[in-house]
C-alpha positions in Angstrom: 1.1 -42.4 1.8 4.1 -42.1 -0.6 4.2 -38.8 -2.6 6.5 -37.7 -5.4 6.6 -34.0 -6.1 8.1 -32.7 -9.4 9.1 -29.2 -10.1 10.8 -27.6 -13.2 13.1 -25.4 -11.1 15.3 -25.5 -8.0 13.7 -25.4 -4.5 15.2 -22.0 -3.9 14.7 -18.8 -6.0 11.3 -19.5 -7.5 7.7 -19.4 -6.1 6.9 -22.9 -7.3 10.2 -24.1 -5.7 9.3 -22.7 -2.3 5.8 -24.1 -2.7 7.2 -27.6 -3.5 9.6 -27.4 -0.5 6.9 -26.2 1.9 4.4 -28.9 0.9 7.1 -31.6 1.1 8.1 -30.5 4.6 4.4 -30.4 5.8 3.8 -33.9 4.4 6.8 -35.2 6.3 5.6 -33.6 9.5 2.3 -35.6 9.0 4.2 -38.9 8.6 4.1 -39.3 4.9 7.0 -40.5 2.8 8.1 -37.8 0.3 10.6 -37.5 -2.6 11.2 -34.5 -4.8 12.5 -34.1 -8.3 13.7 -30.7 -9.5 16.1 -29.2 -12.1 19.2 -27.2 -11.1 22.7 -26.3 -12.3 24.2 -27.2 -9.0 23.7 -30.0 -6.5 21.7 -28.3 -3.7 23.3 -29.5 -0.4 20.7 -28.1 1.9 19.1 -30.7 4.2 15.4 -30.4 3.6 14.2 -33.4 5.6 13.1 -35.4 2.5 14.8 -37.2 -0.4 15.7 -34.8 -3.1 16.8 -35.8 -6.7 18.1 -33.2 -9.1 18.2 -33.3 -12.9 21.5 -31.5 -13.3 21.8 -28.9 -16.1 24.5 -26.9 -17.9 27.0 -29.6 -19.0 29.6 -26.9 -19.9 30.0 -26.2 -16.2 28.9 -29.6 -14.9 30.5 -32.5 -17.0 28.1 -35.0 -15.3 25.0 -33.0 -16.2 22.0 -34.6 -17.8 21.4 -31.6 -20.0 23.8 -29.4 -22.0 21.9 -26.2 -21.3 20.9 -24.3 -18.2 17.5 -25.1 -16.7 14.8 -23.1 -18.6 12.3 -20.8 -16.9 9.0 -19.0 -17.8 10.7 -15.7 -17.0 14.0 -15.8 -15.2 15.6 -17.3 -12.1 18.6 -16.1 -10.0 20.7 -18.9 -11.4 19.3 -19.0 -15.0 18.2 -16.5 -17.6 17.4 -19.3 -20.0 13.7 -19.5 -21.0 11.6 -22.4 -22.3 11.1 -20.3 -25.5 14.9 -20.2 -26.1 15.1 -23.9 -26.4 15.4 -25.3 -30.0 13.3 -28.4 -30.9 16.2 -30.8 -30.1 16.8 -29.2 -26.7 13.0 -29.4 -26.0 13.0 -33.1 -26.8 16.0 -33.7 -24.6 14.4 -31.8 -21.7 11.2 -33.9 -21.9 13.3 -37.1 -22.2 15.5 -36.2 -19.2 12.5 -35.5 -16.9 10.7 -38.6 -18.0 13.9 -40.7 -17.4 14.3 -39.2 -13.9 10.7 -39.8 -13.0 10.7 -43.3 -14.3 13.9 -44.1 -12.3 12.5 -42.7 -9.0 9.1 -44.3 -9.5 10.7 -47.7 -10.1 12.5 -47.5 -6.7 10.3 -45.3 -4.6 6.9 -46.6 -6.0 4.9 -43.5 -5.1 1.1 -43.8 -4.5 0.6 -40.4 -6.2 2.5 -37.6 -8.0 2.1 -33.9 -7.4 3.3 -32.1 -10.5 4.1 -28.4 -10.5 2.9 -26.2 -13.4 0.6 -27.3 -16.2 3.6 -27.9 -18.4 6.0 -30.9 -18.8 5.8 -32.5 -15.3 2.1 -33.5 -15.5 2.7 -34.9 -18.9 5.5 -37.0 -17.6 3.4 -38.2 -14.6 0.7 -39.3 -17.1 3.3 -41.1 -19.3 4.5 -43.0 -16.1 0.9 -44.1 -15.4 0.9 -43.0 -11.8 -2.2 -41.2 -10.3 -1.4 -37.5 -10.2 -2.6 -34.0 -9.5 -1.1 -30.8 -10.7 -0.8 -27.2 -9.4 -1.1 -24.3 -11.9 1.1 -21.5 -10.7 0.2 -18.9 -13.4 3.5 -18.5 -15.1 2.7 -21.7 -16.9 -0.3 -20.0 -18.4 2.0 -17.2 -19.7 4.2 -19.9 -21.2 1.2 -21.6 -22.9 0.2 -18.4 -24.6 3.8 -17.7 -25.7 5.0 -20.9 -27.3 2.6 -23.4 -29.0 5.3 -26.1 -29.1 4.4 -26.9 -25.5 0.6 -27.2 -26.1 0.4 -30.9 -26.6 2.4 -31.6 -23.5 0.5 -29.1 -21.3 -2.9 -30.2 -22.6 -2.3 -33.9 -22.2 -1.0 -33.4 -18.7 -3.7 -31.1 -17.6 -6.7 -32.9 -19.1 -5.6 -36.3 -17.6 -4.9 -35.0 -14.1 -7.2 -36.2 -11.3 -7.4 -32.6 -10.0 -5.8 -29.3 -10.8 -5.0 -26.9 -7.9 -5.6 -23.2 -8.7 -3.7 -21.0 -6.4 -6.0 -18.0 -6.8 -9.5 -17.1 -8.2 -7.7 -15.4 -11.2 -5.7 -18.5 -11.9 -8.9 -20.6 -11.7 -10.6 -18.4 -14.3 -7.5 -18.5 -16.6 -7.3 -22.3 -16.4 -10.9 -22.6 -17.6 -10.2 -20.1 -20.4 -6.9 -21.4 -21.6 -7.2 -25.2 -21.1 -10.9 -25.7 -21.6 -11.0 -28.1 -18.6 -14.3 -28.9 -16.7 -14.7 -26.6 -13.7 -15.2 -29.6 -11.4 -11.6 -30.8 -12.2 -10.2 -27.6 -10.6 -10.0 -26.8 -6.9 -8.9 -23.6 -5.3 -6.2 -24.1 -2.7 -4.2 -20.9 -1.9 -0.5 -21.0 -1.4 0.8 -21.4 2.1 3.7 -20.0 3.9 6.2 -21.5 6.3 5.2 -20.5 9.9 8.5 -21.6 11.3 10.3 -18.9 9.3 7.8 -16.1 8.6 6.6 -14.7 11.9 6.9 -11.6 14.0 10.4 -11.4 15.4 12.2 -9.3 18.0 14.9 -7.6 16.0 17.6 -5.0 16.5 16.8 -2.6 13.7 20.3 -1.0 13.4 22.0 -4.5 13.5 19.8 -5.9 10.8 20.4 -2.9 8.6 24.1 -3.4 9.0 23.7 -7.0 8.1 22.1 -5.8 4.8 25.0 -3.4 4.3 23.1 -0.3 5.3 25.2 1.8 7.7 23.2 5.0 8.0 20.1 5.3 10.2 16.7 4.7 8.6 13.6 6.6 9.7 11.4 4.3 7.6 12.1 1.1 5.6 10.2 0.0 2.5 10.8 -3.5 1.2 10.4 -5.3 -2.1 11.1 -9.1 -2.6 10.8 -10.8 -5.9 12.3 -11.5 -9.3 13.7 -8.5 -11.1 11.6 -9.1 -14.2 9.1 -6.9 -16.0 5.8 -8.4 -14.7 6.9 -7.8 -11.1 6.7 -4.0 -11.7 9.7 -3.1 -9.7 10.4 -0.2 -12.1 7.2 1.4 -10.8 8.6 1.4 -7.3 11.9 3.0 -8.5 9.7 5.7 -10.2 8.1 6.4 -6.8 11.3 6.7 -4.8 11.9 10.5 -5.2 8.3 11.4 -4.3 8.5 9.4 -1.1 12.0 10.6 -0.2 10.7 14.2 -0.4 8.3 13.4 2.5 10.7 11.0 4.4 14.3 12.1 3.7 15.9 9.2 5.6 13.6 6.5 4.2 15.5 3.4 2.9 14.3 1.1 0.1 15.6 -2.4 0.5 15.1 -4.5 -2.6 15.7 -8.3 -2.4 16.0 -10.5 -5.5 17.8 -10.9 -8.8 16.9 -11.1 -12.5 17.6 -9.7 -15.9 16.4 -6.1 -15.0 18.9 -5.7 -12.1 21.8 -4.1 -14.0 19.5 -1.6 -15.6 17.7 -0.7 -12.4 21.0 -0.2 -10.6 22.1 2.1 -13.4 18.9 4.2 -13.1 19.3 4.6 -9.3 23.0 5.5 -9.7 22.3 8.0 -12.5 19.4 9.6 -10.5 21.6 9.6 -7.3 19.1 7.5 -5.4 21.5 6.6 -2.6 18.7 5.4 -0.4 17.9 2.4 -2.7 19.8 -0.7 -1.7 19.9 -3.9 -3.8 20.3 -6.9 -1.5 20.5 -9.7 -4.1 19.0 -13.1 -3.6 18.4 -13.8 0.1 17.7 -16.9 2.1 14.2 -17.4 3.5 15.4 -16.6 7.0 17.0 -13.3 5.8 13.8 -12.4 3.9 11.9 -12.9 7.2 14.2 -10.4 8.9 13.7 -8.0 6.1 9.9 -8.1 6.4 10.2 -7.7 10.2 12.5 -4.7 9.6 10.3 -3.0 7.0 7.5 -0.6 7.9 5.7 -1.5 4.7 6.3 -4.1 1.9 5.4 -3.5 -1.7 4.1 -5.8 -4.5 3.7 -3.6 -7.5 3.1 -6.4 -10.0 1.6 -6.0 -13.5 0.7 -9.7 -13.4 0.6 -11.8 -10.2 -0.9 -15.3 -10.1 -0.9 -15.4 -6.3 1.7 -13.3 -4.5 3.3 -15.5 -1.8 5.7 -12.7 -0.9 2.7 -10.6 0.2 1.4 -13.3 2.6 4.9 -13.8 4.0 5.2 -10.1 4.7 1.8 -10.1 6.4 2.9 -13.1 8.5 5.8 -10.9 9.8 3.4 -8.2 10.9 4.1 -5.9 8.0 1.4 -4.1 6.0 1.4 -4.7 2.2 0.7 -2.3 -0.7 -0.1 -4.4 -3.8 -1.6 -3.8 -7.2 -5.1 -5.2 -8.0 -3.4 -7.9 -10.2 -4.3 -11.6 -10.4 -4.5 -13.2 -7.0 -3.5 -10.2 -4.8 -7.1 -8.9 -4.4 -8.0 -12.3 -2.9 -6.4 -11.3 0.3 -5.0 -7.8 0.4 -7.5 -5.3 1.9 -7.6 -2.1 3.9 -7.2 -4.0 7.2 -3.8 -5.3 6.2 -2.6 -2.8 3.7 -3.8 -1.2 0.4 -4.7 -2.2 -3.1 -3.8 0.2 -5.9 -4.3 0.1 -9.6 -1.6 -1.3 -11.9 0.9 0.7 -13.8 0.5 3.7 -11.6 3.7 4.9 -9.8 1.9 8.0 -8.5 -0.7 5.9 -6.7 2.0 3.7 -5.4 4.0 6.6 -4.0 0.8 8.0 -2.4 -0.1 4.7 -0.8 3.4 4.2 0.6 3.4 7.7 2.1 0.0 7.2 3.7 1.1 3.9 5.3 4.3 5.4 6.6 2.6 8.6 7.9 0.0 6.6 9.7 2.6 4.2 11.1 0.3 1.3 10.1 3.0 -1.2 11.1 1.7 -0.6 14.6 -2.0 -0.3 13.8 -2.3 -3.1 11.2 0.6 -5.3 11.9 -0.8 -7.5 14.7 -4.0 -8.3 12.8 -2.0 -8.9 9.6 0.1 -11.6 11.2 -2.9 -13.3 12.7 -4.8 -13.0 9.4 -2.0 -14.7 7.5 -1.6 -17.4 10.1 -5.3 -18.3 10.3 -5.9 -18.3 6.5 -2.7 -19.0 4.6 -0.3 -21.2 6.5 0.5 -24.7 5.1 -0.6 -26.1 8.4 -4.0 -24.7 7.5 -4.0 -25.8 3.8 -2.1 -29.1 3.7 -5.1 -31.3 4.6 -6.9 -30.0 1.5 -4.0 -31.1 -0.7 -3.8 -34.5 1.0 -7.5 -35.0 0.3 -6.8 -34.5 -3.4 -4.0 -37.0 -3.3 -6.4 -39.6 -1.8 -9.0 -38.8 -4.4 -6.4 -39.4 -7.2 -5.4 -42.7 -5.6 -9.0 -43.9 -5.2 -10.1 -43.0 -8.8 
């Protein structure tokens, strides 16, 4: 089978980018031919094991770029603060034209049997316009975008309603698709996100050495991790609010926060003003470095206000690390007392209490082994990819 995957963002730095990369790799492992189209402001020179075409953005820095402006996002990206809602009508038109041109060019040469479009946004619309059988995955941030800017409604609705199938990554996303797009329930199929088992797994690590690699020289009695975009809906400010309470109980605890985004400067200033010397901002990390961080951490935190799925939580579990998460979106689908804790949203007191409990009970030892097995058996791409391939075949046979 020949599959073309399209994403609106780079393959690094966004959940849908990682999703696209992981699916492409799993398909290659199974002997399928794969090509990927994405948008970026650099040419990504990583060797992914599949053909990779980039719609280059930001002509002011890249004279050969297809688009004058940086690639737009629903929230933010480590390499772009531009949003879809910032685009004027002419830029929006150029964006759609550039994606359509790139897809048409790849389809003419590659001749895919099926397209897998990411987000109920522009890419499914472009797949529809190119008259190739296609499915689409709804990642949740596209639903936020639909509610925020009605200029995209005609594209999103056309692409969604003509898709052979739409993948919902969680029960919450499934419900939101029905409510937002008014699509028949039988057109939607739940296929949870998967993680890369080759990267996210239990590792033998040298704690002091890994801390030094992350720029932390002093010893750490306990380590709490956060991985994600530094944007409002991820709730990282709630974790910062909980730091002092936790530090009173564990004076040498370290908080290692990986990621980037528009809130980073303000969060750094807060920690500096409050003399929170045990909070360390690690910036954007590679997948391999994130795996080391999870293995290092005693507990990982996902304090989101909104969370369509929460792949970072699955990746942490796969590394044998308990997860404390809010009861937002897709997180209640898989976080439970056996692998961590669920807490209510917008409650830094409850967050601090849960972190203290997990650290006091040393649940890295009591929950970690089961958490890794639980993630591997239920949420690896090796486990989920056959369901996706079945949807490709259904689209082709329609």
